[in-house]
Every structure is written in structure tokens, then in C-alpha cells.
Backbone as a chain_set.jsonl record, in Angstrom:
{"seq": "QVQLVESGGGVVEAGGSLRLSCVVSGRNVSDYSMDWFRRAPGKEREWVAQISRSGGVTHYADSVKGRFDISRDVAKNTVYLQMNSLKPEDTAVYYCNAARWGEGQWIDYWGQGTQVTVSS", "coords": {"N": [[8.377, 7.177, -17.816], [7.401, 6.577, -14.596], [4.407, 5.859, -12.979], [2.178, 5.8, -10.203], [-0.985, 4.884, -9.164], [-3.341, 5.054, -6.757], [-6.343, 3.569, -5.473], [-9.614, 2.82, -4.082], [-10.062, 3.581, -1.5], [-12.179, 4.824, 1.203], [-15.121, 5.284, 3.265], [-15.757, 3.373, 6.077], [-17.315, 1.235, 8.485], [-16.132, 0.391, 11.766], [-14.578, -2.767, 12.043], [-15.16, -3.51, 9.504], [-14.205, -4.019, 5.999], [-11.836, -3.137, 3.449], [-10.434, -2.93, 0.172], [-7.515, -1.822, -1.137], [-6.064, -0.584, -4.143], [-3.191, -0.343, -6.245], [-2.108, 0.83, -9.127], [0.494, 0.356, -11.349], [2.279, 2.109, -13.778], [4.385, 2.435, -16.641], [6.614, 0.901, -15.933], [7.318, -2.58, -15.148], [5.57, -4.078, -12.46], [6.931, -6.075, -11.202], [9.518, -5.259, -11.223], [10.009, -3.91, -8.95], [10.291, -3.532, -5.385], [7.44, -3.329, -3.466], [5.59, -1.161, -1.429], [3.21, -0.27, 1.128], [2.284, 2.668, 2.737], [1.093, 4.818, 5.374], [-0.5, 7.835, 6.499], [-1.709, 9.328, 9.234], [-3.908, 11.914, 10.468], [-2.061, 14.549, 11.834], [0.054, 12.93, 12.503], [3.204, 11.13, 12.041], [4.373, 9.733, 8.925], [3.714, 6.304, 8.407], [5.025, 3.1, 7.945], [3.406, 0.315, 6.436], [3.115, -2.184, 5.009], [4.9, -4.603, 2.968], [5.79, -6.025, -0.17], [7.947, -8.223, -1.795], [10.248, -7.933, -4.646], [10.194, -10.347, -5.987], [7.768, -11.205, -5.253], [7.396, -13.161, -3.452], [7.863, -12.755, -0.779], [6.589, -11.228, 2.072], [6.0, -8.527, 4.345], [4.86, -7.072, 7.408], [3.682, -4.318, 9.367], [3.526, -4.38, 12.919], [1.156, -3.366, 13.879], [-0.78, -3.973, 12.012], [-0.589, -6.593, 11.405], [-1.907, -9.765, 10.676], [-4.366, -8.728, 10.084], [-4.247, -7.236, 7.734], [-3.457, -7.756, 4.273], [-1.033, -7.966, 1.824], [-0.704, -8.098, -1.672], [-0.077, -8.986, -5.146], [-0.802, -8.543, -8.642], [0.689, -9.512, -11.354], [0.042, -9.556, -14.06], [-1.828, -7.545, -14.238], [-0.341, -5.494, -13.408], [-0.527, -4.461, -10.808], [-0.759, -3.732, -7.347], [-2.129, -4.806, -4.28], [-3.866, -4.015, -1.232], [-5.422, -5.677, 1.085], [-7.639, -4.99, 3.562], [-8.794, -5.932, 6.586], [-11.048, -6.295, 9.42], [-11.103, -3.618, 10.301], [-10.071, -0.751, 12.184], [-10.79, 2.259, 14.055], [-8.352, 3.578, 14.416], [-6.992, 2.966, 12.129], [-7.597, 4.872, 10.346], [-6.499, 7.005, 7.847], [-4.467, 8.551, 5.266], [-3.567, 6.513, 2.66], [-0.668, 5.423, 1.037], [0.994, 4.281, -1.859], [4.142, 2.85, -2.641], [6.888, 2.412, -4.806], [9.969, 0.826, -5.154], [13.348, 0.473, -6.228], [16.736, -0.675, -6.712], [18.99, 1.13, -8.56], [21.264, 2.479, -10.972], [23.186, 2.993, -9.038], [21.844, 3.884, -6.776], [18.944, 4.153, -4.596], [15.877, 4.142, -6.173], [12.771, 5.549, -6.127], [9.164, 5.762, -6.209], [6.062, 7.462, -5.689], [2.551, 7.237, -5.066], [-0.487, 9.229, -5.234], [-2.071, 8.934, -3.064], [-4.799, 7.584, -1.087], [-7.768, 8.089, 0.683], [-8.672, 6.613, 3.721], [-11.224, 6.077, 5.933], [-12.3, 5.116, 9.047], [-15.073, 4.534, 10.877], [-16.283, 4.681, 14.233]], "CA": [[7.846, 7.817, -16.613], [6.669, 5.637, -13.752], [3.311, 6.462, -12.215], [1.421, 4.924, -9.315], [-2.309, 5.447, -8.905], [-4.078, 4.292, -5.753], [-7.799, 3.686, -5.418], [-10.246, 1.867, -3.19], [-10.338, 4.13, -0.182], [-13.56, 5.196, 1.453], [-15.569, 5.308, 4.653], [-16.235, 2.057, 6.485], [-17.493, 1.096, 9.92], [-15.169, -0.466, 12.462], [-14.832, -4.174, 11.792], [-15.365, -3.722, 8.08], [-13.064, -4.316, 5.13], [-11.611, -2.403, 2.216], [-9.276, -3.361, -0.598], [-6.855, -0.757, -1.882], [-5.322, -0.983, -5.336], [-2.161, 0.567, -6.723], [-1.762, 0.47, -10.493], [1.802, 0.86, -11.762], [2.456, 2.272, -15.216], [5.716, 2.865, -17.027], [7.513, -0.246, -15.753], [6.639, -3.74, -14.582], [5.506, -4.096, -10.998], [7.92, -7.04, -10.725], [10.816, -4.593, -11.153], [10.067, -3.127, -7.725], [9.738, -3.854, -4.084], [6.28, -2.457, -3.323], [5.198, -0.925, -0.044], [2.121, 0.625, 1.486], [2.5, 3.518, 3.892], [-0.078, 5.613, 5.697], [-0.286, 9.001, 7.347], [-2.905, 9.759, 9.948], [-3.866, 13.346, 10.787], [-1.211, 14.956, 12.943], [1.067, 11.91, 12.817], [4.226, 10.868, 11.054], [4.089, 8.652, 7.99], [3.959, 4.986, 8.995], [5.097, 1.976, 7.01], [2.337, -0.633, 6.71], [3.339, -3.536, 4.478], [5.804, -4.699, 1.823], [5.905, -7.267, -0.937], [9.253, -8.2, -2.448], [10.26, -7.945, -6.111], [9.798, -11.68, -6.448], [6.394, -11.469, -4.841], [7.344, -14.306, -2.565], [8.103, -12.39, 0.623], [5.793, -10.092, 2.543], [6.252, -8.071, 5.71], [3.793, -6.22, 7.904], [3.829, -3.641, 10.644], [2.839, -5.096, 14.001], [-0.175, -2.797, 14.08], [-1.738, -4.487, 11.028], [-0.328, -8.015, 11.174], [-3.067, -10.605, 10.921], [-5.588, -8.071, 9.602], [-4.004, -6.737, 6.379], [-2.763, -8.68, 3.386], [-0.524, -7.334, 0.608], [-0.545, -9.042, -2.774], [0.062, -8.291, -6.425], [-1.198, -9.232, -9.87], [1.677, -9.064, -12.34], [-0.635, -9.343, -15.344], [-2.527, -6.257, -14.166], [0.624, -4.505, -12.916], [-1.249, -3.871, -9.691], [-0.54, -4.209, -5.985], [-3.345, -4.655, -3.477], [-3.815, -4.103, 0.22], [-6.698, -6.093, 1.646], [-7.679, -4.557, 4.954], [-9.929, -6.526, 7.301], [-11.17, -5.949, 10.843], [-10.601, -2.248, 10.396], [-10.239, -0.04, 13.447], [-10.717, 3.714, 13.862], [-6.952, 4.005, 14.334], [-6.498, 2.739, 10.766], [-7.936, 6.039, 9.539], [-5.286, 7.659, 7.332], [-4.258, 8.515, 3.823], [-2.698, 5.386, 2.332], [0.171, 5.685, -0.118], [1.734, 3.185, -2.469], [5.52, 3.203, -2.979], [7.649, 1.433, -5.583], [11.393, 1.103, -4.976], [14.329, -0.452, -6.791], [18.123, -0.195, -6.728], [19.431, 1.336, -9.926], [22.212, 3.587, -11.187], [23.944, 3.262, -7.832], [21.041, 4.504, -5.727], [17.553, 3.728, -4.538], [14.95, 4.926, -6.979], [11.422, 5.206, -5.706], [8.033, 6.542, -6.707], [4.912, 7.511, -4.789], [1.246, 7.604, -5.586], [-1.074, 10.445, -4.675], [-2.739, 8.579, -1.824], [-6.237, 7.371, -1.052], [-8.22, 8.288, 2.061], [-9.445, 5.571, 4.398], [-11.821, 6.566, 7.175], [-12.992, 4.057, 9.767], [-15.918, 5.135, 11.911], [-16.488, 3.815, 15.406]], "C": [[7.002, 6.807, -15.841], [5.603, 6.398, -12.974], [2.612, 5.398, -11.394], [0.09, 5.621, -9.023], [-3.053, 4.525, -7.951], [-5.579, 4.533, -5.906], [-8.324, 2.694, -4.387], [-10.523, 2.378, -1.8], [-11.808, 4.489, -0.028], [-13.842, 5.251, 2.937], [-16.186, 3.958, 4.983], [-16.393, 2.037, 8.001], [-16.411, 0.198, 10.509], [-15.578, -1.933, 12.302], [-15.009, -4.523, 10.333], [-14.068, -3.94, 7.324], [-13.03, -3.355, 3.947], [-10.442, -3.052, 1.493], [-8.755, -2.179, -1.411], [-6.104, -1.352, -3.068], [-4.3, 0.086, -5.684], [-1.729, 0.087, -8.105], [-0.458, 1.15, -10.876], [1.843, 0.969, -13.279], [3.863, 2.768, -15.488], [6.781, 1.795, -16.879], [6.706, -1.392, -15.159], [6.67, -3.699, -13.064], [6.546, -5.056, -10.422], [9.342, -6.472, -10.727], [11.049, -3.96, -9.786], [9.704, -3.936, -6.489], [8.618, -2.839, -3.845], [5.865, -2.365, -1.859], [3.915, -0.092, 0.023], [2.533, 1.373, 2.752], [1.162, 4.207, 4.204], [0.326, 6.804, 6.563], [-1.623, 9.414, 7.93], [-2.792, 11.244, 10.265], [-2.996, 13.633, 11.997], [-0.122, 13.967, 13.312], [2.083, 11.78, 11.697], [3.762, 9.761, 10.103], [4.519, 7.319, 8.59], [4.003, 3.934, 7.892], [4.077, 0.923, 7.421], [2.683, -2.056, 6.266], [4.255, -3.466, 3.264], [5.664, -6.047, 1.151], [7.167, -7.156, -1.773], [9.123, -8.175, -3.967], [9.795, -9.282, -6.65], [8.335, -11.963, -6.178], [6.276, -12.568, -3.807], [7.506, -14.0, -1.091], [7.259, -11.156, 0.962], [6.161, -9.786, 3.997], [5.148, -7.104, 6.113], [4.214, -5.51, 9.188], [3.038, -4.415, 11.694], [1.393, -4.635, 14.151], [-1.223, -3.368, 13.115], [-1.59, -5.991, 10.797], [-1.546, -8.851, 11.553], [-4.377, -10.016, 10.433], [-5.456, -7.627, 8.144], [-3.235, -7.783, 5.59], [-2.34, -7.934, 2.122], [-0.324, -8.404, -0.453], [-0.365, -8.261, -4.066], [-0.431, -9.188, -7.549], [-0.274, -8.7, -10.968], [1.022, -8.762, -13.685], [-1.336, -7.991, -15.396], [-1.601, -5.139, -13.703], [0.077, -3.74, -11.717], [-0.863, -4.547, -8.382], [-1.796, -3.894, -5.177], [-2.996, -4.643, -1.988], [-5.223, -4.426, 0.703], [-6.682, -5.786, 3.131], [-8.961, -5.083, 5.594], [-9.916, -6.089, 8.754], [-10.662, -4.546, 11.106], [-10.978, -1.601, 11.71], [-10.205, 1.464, 13.18], [-9.279, 4.216, 13.734], [-6.296, 3.679, 12.994], [-6.828, 3.909, 9.845], [-6.681, 6.8, 9.147], [-5.397, 7.795, 5.823], [-3.231, 7.424, 3.553], [-1.988, 5.649, 1.01], [0.875, 4.414, -0.569], [3.129, 3.695, -2.852], [6.161, 2.067, -3.743], [9.116, 1.783, -5.487], [12.246, 0.027, -5.64], [15.703, 0.177, -6.701], [18.548, -0.07, -8.179], [20.335, 2.542, -10.043], [22.905, 3.993, -9.897], [23.158, 3.928, -6.711], [19.647, 3.876, -5.703], [16.723, 4.707, -5.368], [13.551, 4.556, -6.534], [10.398, 6.212, -6.197], [6.872, 6.408, -5.732], [3.632, 7.791, -5.571], [0.713, 8.819, -4.852], [-1.814, 10.193, -3.37], [-4.238, 8.389, -1.985], [-6.68, 7.382, 0.402], [-9.027, 7.089, 2.547], [-9.936, 6.142, 5.72], [-12.633, 5.448, 7.8], [-13.772, 4.692, 10.907], [-16.167, 4.143, 13.036], [-17.967, 3.581, 15.671]], "O": [[6.027, 6.26, -16.357], [5.871, 7.446, -12.387], [2.469, 4.252, -11.821], [0.058, 6.802, -8.678], [-3.356, 3.378, -8.278], [-6.012, 5.572, -6.405], [-7.587, 1.845, -3.885], [-11.153, 1.688, -0.998], [-12.578, 4.463, -0.988], [-12.928, 5.264, 3.761], [-17.039, 3.461, 4.248], [-15.682, 2.745, 8.713], [-15.85, -0.651, 9.817], [-16.752, -2.287, 12.41], [-15.009, -5.698, 9.964], [-12.989, -4.033, 7.908], [-14.058, -2.836, 3.51], [-9.567, -3.651, 2.119], [-9.458, -1.619, -2.252], [-5.582, -2.465, -3.004], [-4.52, 1.274, -5.445], [-1.063, -0.941, -8.233], [-0.319, 2.366, -10.745], [1.48, 0.026, -13.984], [4.462, 3.445, -14.652], [7.756, 1.787, -17.63], [5.568, -1.211, -14.724], [7.678, -3.33, -12.462], [6.994, -4.88, -9.289], [10.272, -7.142, -10.277], [12.16, -3.52, -9.489], [8.924, -4.886, -6.545], [8.822, -1.635, -4.0], [5.799, -3.37, -1.15], [3.589, 0.671, -0.887], [3.057, 0.789, 3.701], [0.23, 4.178, 3.4], [1.343, 6.782, 7.256], [-2.545, 9.799, 7.21], [-1.684, 11.777, 10.324], [-3.173, 13.032, 13.057], [0.556, 14.141, 14.325], [1.872, 12.24, 10.576], [2.883, 8.965, 10.432], [5.576, 7.228, 9.213], [3.133, 3.887, 7.023], [3.896, 0.661, 8.61], [2.561, -3.008, 7.037], [4.377, -2.427, 2.615], [5.449, -7.07, 1.801], [7.426, -6.121, -2.388], [8.036, -8.369, -4.511], [9.085, -9.343, -7.653], [7.735, -12.845, -6.792], [5.179, -12.873, -3.338], [7.311, -14.872, -0.244], [7.236, -10.177, 0.217], [6.571, -10.662, 4.758], [4.575, -6.409, 5.274], [4.994, -6.035, 9.982], [2.014, -5.027, 11.392], [0.516, -5.422, 14.506], [-2.422, -3.258, 13.372], [-2.384, -6.59, 10.071], [-2.137, -8.664, 12.616], [-5.39, -10.714, 10.371], [-6.437, -7.64, 7.4], [-2.475, -8.579, 6.142], [-3.172, -7.345, 1.432], [0.171, -9.493, -0.16], [-0.483, -7.036, -4.088], [-0.471, -10.413, -7.427], [-0.442, -7.577, -11.445], [1.409, -7.814, -14.368], [-1.429, -7.367, -16.453], [-2.011, -3.981, -13.612], [0.208, -2.519, -11.632], [-0.668, -5.761, -8.319], [-2.434, -2.858, -5.365], [-1.977, -5.185, -1.559], [-6.101, -3.562, 0.727], [-5.817, -6.262, 3.866], [-10.067, -4.723, 5.191], [-8.914, -5.582, 9.258], [-9.881, -4.32, 12.03], [-12.042, -1.855, 12.275], [-9.643, 1.894, 12.173], [-9.023, 5.181, 13.014], [-5.157, 4.079, 12.753], [-6.391, 3.937, 8.695], [-5.892, 7.195, 10.005], [-6.293, 7.235, 5.19], [-2.153, 7.416, 4.147], [-2.599, 6.037, 0.014], [1.293, 3.589, 0.244], [3.28, 4.821, -3.325], [6.006, 0.9, -3.384], [9.483, 2.936, -5.715], [11.916, -1.159, -5.619], [15.836, 1.398, -6.624], [18.48, -1.034, -8.941], [20.19, 3.513, -9.301], [23.182, 5.171, -9.673], [23.754, 4.483, -5.788], [19.23, 3.182, -6.63], [16.863, 5.926, -5.263], [13.178, 3.383, -6.558], [10.721, 7.347, -6.547], [6.717, 5.396, -5.049], [3.637, 8.483, -6.589], [1.368, 9.367, -3.966], [-2.147, 11.135, -2.65], [-4.863, 8.949, -2.886], [-6.048, 6.759, 1.255], [-9.941, 6.617, 1.871], [-9.145, 6.631, 6.527], [-13.538, 4.898, 7.174], [-13.191, 5.313, 11.797], [-16.251, 2.934, 12.819], [-18.321, 2.877, 16.617]]}, "num_chains": 1, "name": "protein.A"}
């Protein structure tokens, strides 16, 4: 059974920083492409960032490029999202997703989410 548990959310002033963590249990984090998504109140879920299975390739949404950094620690089976220069529009619940191709289909898992609130 694969489980993802996010932590690190909180309330921060605009311009501040937070680091989110996503601990993967049940399989190795290197088995998955890992993504962060977010959902703001009243809005659709938005993709934020991705790190490849190899860990060597990262991608970011335009809205966070240059401010957020996704990374992972294989030894800790954990993926991180370092968020700098936070803006009120970054306020959302942030979710971690793990995905891999297996048994002829995409298999993915979600965490429960962690709330990030940025005050102006």
C-alpha cells in the first residue's frame, strides 16, 4: 500500500517562504514521477511542479517558475517543494502526487493535502 503524507503548510506573510514535504511509504520515491498540485478556494486544481523518476528533470508552472523549487531525497523517500517569494495568490491546499506506468496503465496516488495561506 502506497501512502503519501504532506506536511509543512502554514500561514506566512507575502514575500516569505515555506518548504513542503511529501513522505512516500510503501514503495521507493524513485519508482515515481512526483508532482505537486494545488487547489485554491473556488478554483480548479492546478499543476505546480514535477520531478522525474530519475530526479534529473524538473518542470514548473509559469506561475511559480523562478520562485518554487522541487527536489527529492531518495534516502528519506521524500519530495520537497521549496516556496519562496510567496504571494497571496499562492494560497491553496497543496497536494503531492506519485505516478508510474504499470500493468498497462497509469497508476497514481495522492496525499491528503496541506494548507498554505499567504497573507498580504
